[in-house]
Structure formats: C-alpha cells, structure tokens
C-alpha positions in Angstrom: 130.9 -151.8 -179.8 133.9 -152.8 -182.3 135.7 -156.0 -182.3 138.7 -153.7 -181.3 137.2 -153.2 -178.0 136.4 -156.6 -176.9 139.8 -157.5 -177.8 141.4 -154.6 -175.8 139.1 -155.5 -173.1 140.2 -158.8 -172.8 143.8 -158.0 -172.7 142.6 -155.7 -170.0 141.0 -158.4 -168.2 143.7 -161.1 -168.7 146.2 -158.5 -167.1 144.2 -158.3 -164.1 143.6 -161.8 -163.7 146.8 -162.6 -163.9 148.2 -159.8 -162.0 145.4 -160.4 -159.0 147.1 -164.1 -158.8 151.0 -162.5 -158.5 150.3 -160.0 -156.0 149.7 -156.2 -155.7 153.4 -154.7 -156.9 153.0 -157.5 -159.9 149.6 -156.0 -160.9 151.0 -152.5 -161.1 153.9 -153.8 -163.1 152.0 -155.8 -165.6 149.8 -152.8 -166.0 152.7 -151.2 -167.7 152.6 -154.3 -170.1 149.1 -153.7 -170.8 149.7 -150.0 -171.5 152.5 -151.2 -174.2 150.5 -153.5 -175.8 147.3 -151.1 -176.0 149.5 -148.1 -177.2 152.0 -149.9 -179.3 150.1 -152.9 -180.5 146.2 -151.2 -181.0 147.9 -147.7 -181.2 145.9 -146.2 -178.6 146.9 -142.9 -176.9 148.1 -143.2 -173.6 146.2 -142.3 -171.1 147.3 -140.1 -168.0 148.8 -142.2 -164.8 146.7 -140.6 -161.4 149.5 -138.7 -160.4 147.7 -136.8 -158.2 146.0 -139.6 -156.5 149.3 -141.3 -156.1 150.8 -138.4 -153.8 147.8 -138.4 -151.8 148.4 -142.3 -151.4 152.4 -141.7 -150.5 151.7 -138.8 -148.1 149.0 -141.1 -146.0 150.9 -144.2 -146.0 154.0 -142.4 -144.8 152.0 -140.9 -142.0 150.5 -144.4 -141.1 153.7 -146.2 -141.4 155.4 -143.5 -139.1 152.6 -144.2 -136.4 153.0 -148.2 -136.6 157.0 -147.6 -136.3 156.5 -145.7 -133.3 154.5 -147.6 -131.5 151.6 -145.5 -131.4 149.6 -148.2 -133.3 149.9 -150.6 -130.6 148.6 -148.2 -128.0 145.2 -148.5 -130.1 145.5 -152.0 -130.0 145.7 -152.4 -126.5 142.6 -150.0 -125.8 140.7 -152.0 -128.0 141.7 -155.2 -126.4 140.5 -153.9 -122.7 137.0 -153.6 -124.2 136.8 -156.7 -125.7 137.9 -158.6 -122.7 135.6 -156.7 -120.1 132.7 -158.0 -122.6 134.0 -161.5 -124.1 130.1 -162.7 -124.8 129.6 -159.6 -127.0 132.6 -160.8 -129.1 131.1 -161.4 -132.1 129.2 -157.5 -132.4 132.5 -156.0 -130.3 135.3 -157.3 -132.4 134.2 -156.1 -135.8 133.3 -152.7 -134.3 136.8 -152.4 -132.8 138.5 -153.6 -135.9 136.4 -150.9 -138.3 137.0 -148.1 -135.7 140.6 -149.0 -135.9 140.5 -148.8 -139.4 138.8 -145.5 -139.2 141.6 -143.8 -137.1 144.4 -145.5 -139.2 143.2 -145.5 -142.6 144.6 -148.8 -143.2 142.6 -152.7 -142.7 146.1 -154.0 -142.1 145.6 -152.9 -138.3 143.3 -156.3 -138.1 146.5 -158.8 -137.9 147.6 -157.8 -134.4 143.5 -157.9 -133.3 142.9 -161.4 -134.9 144.9 -163.5 -132.3 143.4 -161.5 -129.7 139.8 -162.2 -131.0 140.5 -165.7 -131.6 141.6 -165.9 -127.8 138.6 -164.8 -126.5 136.3 -166.4 -128.2 137.7 -169.9 -127.8 138.0 -169.5 -124.0 134.4 -168.0 -124.0 133.0 -170.7 -125.7 131.9 -169.1 -128.8 132.6 -170.3 -132.1 135.6 -168.3 -133.4 134.4 -167.9 -137.3 131.6 -165.9 -136.0 134.0 -162.9 -134.7 137.1 -163.6 -136.6 135.5 -163.6 -140.3 133.1 -160.7 -139.0 136.5 -158.6 -138.0 138.5 -159.1 -141.3 135.2 -158.1 -143.2 134.8 -154.8 -140.9 138.4 -153.8 -141.0 138.1 -153.7 -145.3 134.5 -151.9 -144.8 136.3 -149.4 -142.8 138.8 -148.2 -145.5 135.8 -146.1 -147.0 134.7 -144.2 -143.9 138.2 -143.5 -142.8 139.8 -139.4 -143.6 143.3 -141.1 -143.5 142.7 -143.5 -146.3 144.0 -143.7 -149.4 140.8 -144.8 -150.9 138.7 -142.0 -149.7 141.4 -139.5 -150.4 141.8 -140.7 -153.7 138.0 -140.4 -154.3 138.0 -136.7 -153.5 140.6 -136.3 -155.8 139.5 -137.8 -158.6 135.8 -135.9 -158.3 137.0 -132.5 -158.1 135.9 -130.5 -161.2 132.6 -132.6 -161.5 130.0 -130.7 -159.4 126.8 -132.7 -157.8 123.5 -131.6 -158.5 124.1 -128.5 -156.1 126.5 -127.2 -158.3 129.7 -127.7 -155.9 132.0 -130.2 -155.7 131.6 -133.2 -153.5 133.7 -132.4 -150.1 135.6 -134.7 -148.0 132.7 -134.1 -145.1 129.9 -134.8 -147.4 131.5 -138.0 -148.5 132.0 -139.4 -145.1 128.4 -138.4 -143.6 127.4 -140.8 -146.2 130.1 -143.6 -145.9 130.6 -143.4 -141.9 127.1 -144.3 -141.0 126.5 -146.8 -144.2 129.4 -148.7 -143.1 128.5 -148.8 -139.1 125.1 -149.9 -139.7 126.7 -152.9 -142.3 129.2 -153.9 -139.8 126.3 -154.1 -137.1 124.5 -156.0 -139.3 126.9 -158.3 -139.9 127.8 -158.6 -136.0 124.2 -159.6 -135.1 123.9 -162.1 -138.0 127.0 -163.7 -136.9 125.8 -164.4 -133.6 123.8 -167.0 -134.7 126.1 -168.7 -138.0 127.3 -171.9 -137.9 126.7 -174.7 -135.0 128.0 -174.0 -131.1 131.2 -175.4 -130.5 129.7 -177.9 -128.2 127.8 -178.9 -130.7 129.9 -178.9 -133.7 130.7 -182.7 -134.0 133.9 -181.7 -136.5 135.4 -179.5 -133.4 134.6 -182.2 -130.8 136.3 -184.8 -132.9 139.4 -182.4 -133.2 139.9 -181.5 -129.4 139.6 -185.4 -128.7 143.3 -185.3 -128.4 144.7 -183.9 -125.5 147.8 -182.6 -127.5 145.0 -181.2 -130.0 143.0 -179.5 -127.4 145.9 -177.9 -125.8 146.8 -176.5 -129.4 143.3 -175.2 -130.0 143.1 -173.7 -126.7 146.6 -172.7 -126.4 148.2 -169.7 -124.4 146.8 -166.4 -124.2 147.4 -163.8 -126.6 147.4 -160.3 -125.4 148.5 -156.8 -125.2 147.3 -155.8 -122.1 150.7 -156.5 -120.1 152.6 -154.5 -122.7 153.9 -150.9 -121.1 154.3 -148.2 -123.6 156.3 -145.0 -123.3 155.3 -141.4 -123.4 156.8 -141.1 -127.0 154.3 -143.9 -128.2 151.4 -142.2 -126.5 152.5 -139.2 -128.2 152.6 -140.7 -131.8 149.0 -142.0 -131.4 147.8 -137.9 -130.4 149.8 -136.4 -133.4 147.9 -138.7 -135.6 144.6 -138.5 -133.8 145.1 -134.5 -134.2 146.1 -134.7 -137.8 143.0 -136.6 -138.8 141.1 -134.0 -136.7 142.5 -130.9 -138.2 141.5 -132.4 -142.2 138.1 -133.2 -140.8 137.7 -129.5 -139.8 139.3 -128.0 -142.5 137.2 -130.2 -145.0 134.0 -128.8 -142.8 135.0 -125.1 -143.0 136.1 -124.1 -146.2 136.4 -120.5 -145.3 139.5 -122.2 -142.8 141.3 -122.7 -145.9 143.7 -120.3 -147.9 142.7 -119.0 -150.8 144.9 -117.2 -153.7 144.6 -115.1 -157.0 145.6 -117.1 -159.9 145.1 -115.8 -163.4 143.0 -113.1 -161.6 140.6 -115.7 -160.0 140.1 -116.3 -156.5 141.1 -120.0 -156.0 140.9 -122.0 -152.4 143.3 -124.6 -151.4 142.4 -127.7 -152.7 141.5 -130.6 -149.4 143.7 -132.7 -152.0 146.6 -130.4 -151.1 145.4 -130.1 -147.5 145.4 -133.8 -147.0 148.9 -134.2 -148.7 150.4 -131.4 -146.5 148.9 -132.4 -143.5 149.8 -136.4 -143.5 153.6 -135.5 -144.8 153.4 -133.0 -141.6 152.2 -135.5 -138.9 154.8 -138.0 -140.1 157.3 -135.6 -139.8 156.6 -134.6 -136.2 156.0 -138.4 -135.2 159.5 -139.0 -136.5 161.2 -135.8 -134.9 159.2 -136.1 -131.5 158.9 -139.7 -131.1 162.8 -140.6 -132.1 161.2 -143.0 -134.8 163.9 -144.6 -137.3 163.9 -144.6 -141.1 164.2 -148.6 -141.2 161.9 -149.0 -139.0 158.8 -146.9 -141.4 160.5 -148.9 -144.1 159.5 -152.1 -142.5 156.7 -151.7 -141.1 153.5 -153.7 -142.8 151.9 -150.2 -143.5 154.7 -148.7 -145.5 155.0 -152.4 -147.4 151.3 -152.7 -148.2 150.9 -148.9 -148.8 153.6 -149.0 -151.9 152.4 -152.0 -153.2 148.9 -150.0 -153.4 150.5 -147.4 -155.0 152.5 -149.4 -157.9 149.1 -151.3 -158.2 147.3 -148.0 -159.1 149.8 -146.8 -161.0 150.1 -149.6 -163.7 146.2 -150.6 -163.5 144.9 -147.0 -163.4 147.3 -145.9 -166.4 146.1 -149.1 -168.4 142.2 -148.8 -167.8 142.2 -145.1 -168.6 144.1 -145.8 -172.0 141.9 -148.4 -172.9 138.8 -147.1 -171.7 139.4 -143.5 -172.4 139.9 -144.4 -176.0 136.1 -145.6 -176.3 134.6 -143.6 -173.9 131.9 -142.1 -176.3 131.1 -145.8 -177.3 130.9 -146.5 -173.5 128.8 -143.9 -172.8 126.3 -144.6 -175.0 126.0 -148.3 -174.3 126.3 -147.7 -170.3 125.0 -144.2 -169.3 121.1 -144.5 -169.7 121.8 -148.1 -168.1 123.1 -146.7 -165.0 120.7 -143.7 -165.5 117.8 -146.4 -164.8 119.5 -148.7 -162.8 122.0 -146.6 -160.7 123.0 -150.0 -158.7 124.9 -151.5 -161.9 127.7 -148.9 -161.0 127.8 -150.6 -157.9 127.9 -154.5 -159.4 131.0 -153.5 -161.7 132.9 -151.7 -158.8 132.3 -154.7 -156.9 133.7 -157.0 -159.4 136.7 -154.9 -160.5 137.5 -154.5 -156.9 137.9 -158.1 -156.8 140.0 -158.3 -159.8 142.3 -155.5 -158.3 142.1 -156.7 -154.5 142.4 -152.8 -153.4 140.0 -150.5 -153.2 142.1 -147.3 -153.6 143.1 -148.9 -157.1 139.5 -149.8 -157.7 138.7 -146.2 -157.2 141.3 -144.9 -159.4 140.4 -147.4 -162.1 136.7 -147.1 -161.9 135.5 -143.5 -160.8 137.4 -141.9 -164.1 135.2 -144.0 -166.3 132.0 -143.7 -164.2 132.2 -140.0 -164.5 133.4 -140.1 -168.2 130.2 -142.0 -169.0 127.7 -140.1 -167.1 127.2 -141.6 -163.9 126.4 -138.5 -161.2 128.8 -138.0 -158.7 126.2 -138.4 -156.0 125.4 -142.1 -157.4 129.5 -142.5 -157.1 129.5 -141.4 -153.5 126.1 -143.2 -152.5 128.1 -147.1 -153.4 131.4 -145.9 -152.2 131.1 -149.1 -150.2 130.8 -151.2 -153.5 134.7 -150.6 -153.6 135.3 -153.3 -151.0 134.3 -156.7 -153.4 137.6 -158.9 -152.8 136.0 -161.2 -150.0 134.4 -162.8 -152.7 137.4 -165.1 -153.1 139.1 -165.9 -150.2 142.7 -164.8 -151.3 143.0 -161.5 -149.7 145.9 -161.3 -147.0 143.8 -160.3 -143.8 141.2 -163.2 -144.8 144.2 -165.7 -145.1 145.1 -164.6 -142.0 142.2 -165.4 -140.2 142.0 -168.6 -141.2 145.9 -169.5 -140.1 145.1 -167.7 -136.7 141.7 -170.1 -135.8 143.4 -173.4 -134.8 140.2 -174.6 -134.0 139.4 -174.7 -138.0 135.9 -173.2 -138.0 137.2 -170.1 -140.3 138.1 -171.8 -143.4 137.8 -172.3 -147.0 135.0 -174.7 -148.4 135.2 -177.5 -150.7 134.3 -175.6 -153.7 136.5 -172.4 -152.7 133.6 -170.0 -153.2 131.8 -171.5 -149.8 134.4 -169.7 -147.4 133.7 -168.0 -144.3 134.0 -164.3 -145.7 131.5 -164.4 -148.5 128.2 -164.3 -146.8 129.1 -161.4 -143.9 130.9 -159.8 -146.7 128.0 -159.4 -149.1 125.7 -158.8 -146.3 128.2 -156.0 -144.6 128.8 -154.6 -148.4 125.1 -154.9 -149.6 123.8 -153.3 -146.5 126.4 -150.4 -146.6 125.1 -149.6 -150.4 121.6 -149.4 -149.4 122.3 -147.3 -146.4 124.1 -145.1 -148.7 122.1 -144.7 -151.3 119.2 -143.6 -148.7 121.5 -140.8 -147.2 122.6 -139.8 -150.8 118.9 -139.4 -151.3 118.0 -137.6 -148.1 121.2 -135.3 -148.3 120.0 -134.3 -152.1 123.0 -135.6 -153.9 121.3 -137.6 -155.9 
C-alpha cells in the first residue's frame, strides 16, 4: 500500500470518529466533506452514492413511520406487554424475545423505547435485577434488524448483492438471507436471555441496591407507579394499520419465495424479472399510502414520529458515509484485494470483525452494510460469507452511546443498568458480544448447510 492510501484512510477514520460523536445527520454531512477532501485534495475519482439503497430506505421508513403515526405500533406493543405480564418470572428471556419480534415486524429497533419502562416495571416488582432484562432487550431489539424483511439493512444488503451470484450461480434472495439471519438471531437472543438470568447480584443480595432503597423517598422513586399500555383502547383504524403493515410484509415474503409470481419484461431482447429491490419499494410505498387513506393519518404525525426522524438520519448517514468510503476504497480496490483477498479466504471471520468495527464507528447497521458490502464484494469476499456474517453489522453495543442503550440506563431507576467506571465495562457489552458472536457462528453453520459457502 502507498503512503497516500494510509493518509486517505486516516482521513476517512477521522471523519467517522468525529461524525459518530456528533450523530447520524452530522455523520452523513461530514461524509460529504470527506468526499471533497478525497476528490480535490487527493485527486480521486468520486465513487457512486448508493442511490438504490437510499430509495429502498426511504420507502421502508415512510411505511414504518405511517404505522407509528396511525397508532398501529402501539397495538403491537400492547400485545407484547400482555405476554410479559402473564409470565413475569421469565422476563429475562421473554422480554428480549418480544423486542426482537417487534423489530422483525416493524423493521426498526426503535420500538424498544416504549417497551423499556414496561420491562423495568415488571422486573423491579418481581424482584428481578432490572439490568438482566433491560440490557438483553435493547441488544435483542438491534439484533432483530438483520432478520426483518422490513428493515433498511436487510433490503440494502439484497440491493447491493444483486449481480454477485452465489456458488449456485444465482443472486442471493431475500428468503435465502432471512433463512440464515432469522434462526441465527433468535438463537443468539435466547443464549443472551438465558445467560442474563444469572448475571449480577440478586437485588436482595446487592449492597448497592439495598443502600439505595434505605431512604423511603428513594425507594418510592425506584419502585414507582406502574407503566402499562394494558388499559389503552384502540380504534378499528389503529388495528387496520397494523394488519395492513403485516399484510405488506407477508406479500413481500411470498414474492421473494416464489419468483414465478414476479412480472417479467423484455428489455433489449432479454427477459428480465422485476427485482426484489423494486418490489420492496413499490409495496412499502403502497403500505404507507393505504395506511394514510384508510386510517386517516396526518402528514405532520408521520414527520414527527421517531421512526421517521431516526430513519431520515440513517438515510443521510448512508449517503455521505457510503459515498466517501466508495470513493476512497474504490480507488484502491486492486491493492486491497491483493492484501486482503487471501486473508478473508483463509479466515472468513476476518470480514465479520471488520464489519463489526465499522458498524461501531458508524453507529448504523444500514450504513455499515452500505459501506462494507461493496468493498467486500470488490476484494473477493464470497456473497455467501457476507450473508453468513450479516449479524456482525451490529457492533455499536461496544460503547454505550447508542440511543436505545442510553434510554435503558435512563429508564432503570434502580441503577443496575449502567456505564462502568472504565466506560467499556457497561451493561451491554457482554450480552452484545454473546448475542452477535452466537448469531455469526449459527449463520456460518447454516450457510454451510444451505450450500451458500
């Protein structure tokens, strides 16, 4: 590698580090500054922004935001709470399972915010250390992103891998990817849940907690009032919104499973099938439109929703970061392939480690996928390996800076979910490594079984 490569790499890392501290939108904007520096300062040809990926992201985001604005998301949350309150002693396993399923259905891990106060309330009043269920649930919510057909990261991966066939000679399909990521993520979350049952001291044996509740006012604050959605009543329109969203996901899954149902066209004398990227865009936009019309949703409510705000931040982050990385790494593809190609072939898990670290730098699974998958394909990483280690796109648990982690700490009034003295020893790092590590191992095993690698 030339010295220019290392200077450019240092520039990219500086932008990522500084941008991650500023947040999602700032990260994308600073990526644009990085592109200017690379093009005008180092005379590199600009790469291509991932336009298809961004369009898919927009379609998924507006559908999810319409669901939240309609109140259909709260219907799902109430159903989850009923299960948790029926079996409070198993909160450590059931809570993360409920949050990963909600993410699977909605395509975003931000559904966890409404569940966190409920999980805390059940834990503290059952005498279970809240950290056990709280940390496991936030980790599970983010792990669910790579198993959801409605998530930006999943549809981005499908879009980016189009034209890069598996060993079978066909492109990776949505169903093939989900057949790896769904069981891998579920096994990972179950392992996290059962491990969490035994982490930390029981509340009655924890001197810090016992000292905390000696003061009656503090004890009242710690145990608080009951947080619940059980008393909420929902209109038929809110139920309709939920069923419309579910039906859309089901249609996309069916079309992905049975390619014969997808229309074909004659283009330049060749028969070409409608791509799943286009299918997802069409049906997600349609889902949002139907929810708007049938459920009388207001535009302002969609724009003000957490799903829309977080999603648009992700789009901007992907735009700037992916453009910058494609510019820098695209100029050195041949050199990187020479250095890294053989390493990845001998040690396929090396790709997973790089993806995990990049995810931490970017704080977004969709952005990490958009940045790393084209580079990995360019240096010769087999598409089957990329699918096998999809779970590694979640690495931002390494430092407790992600909004859902901070929210879990804030909602845990007992103080058991916390950031340690050395920052790195926080409540999320062990369940994160256990969950993602297990999912990657299961994913690689399944990819082998399916003959994808």
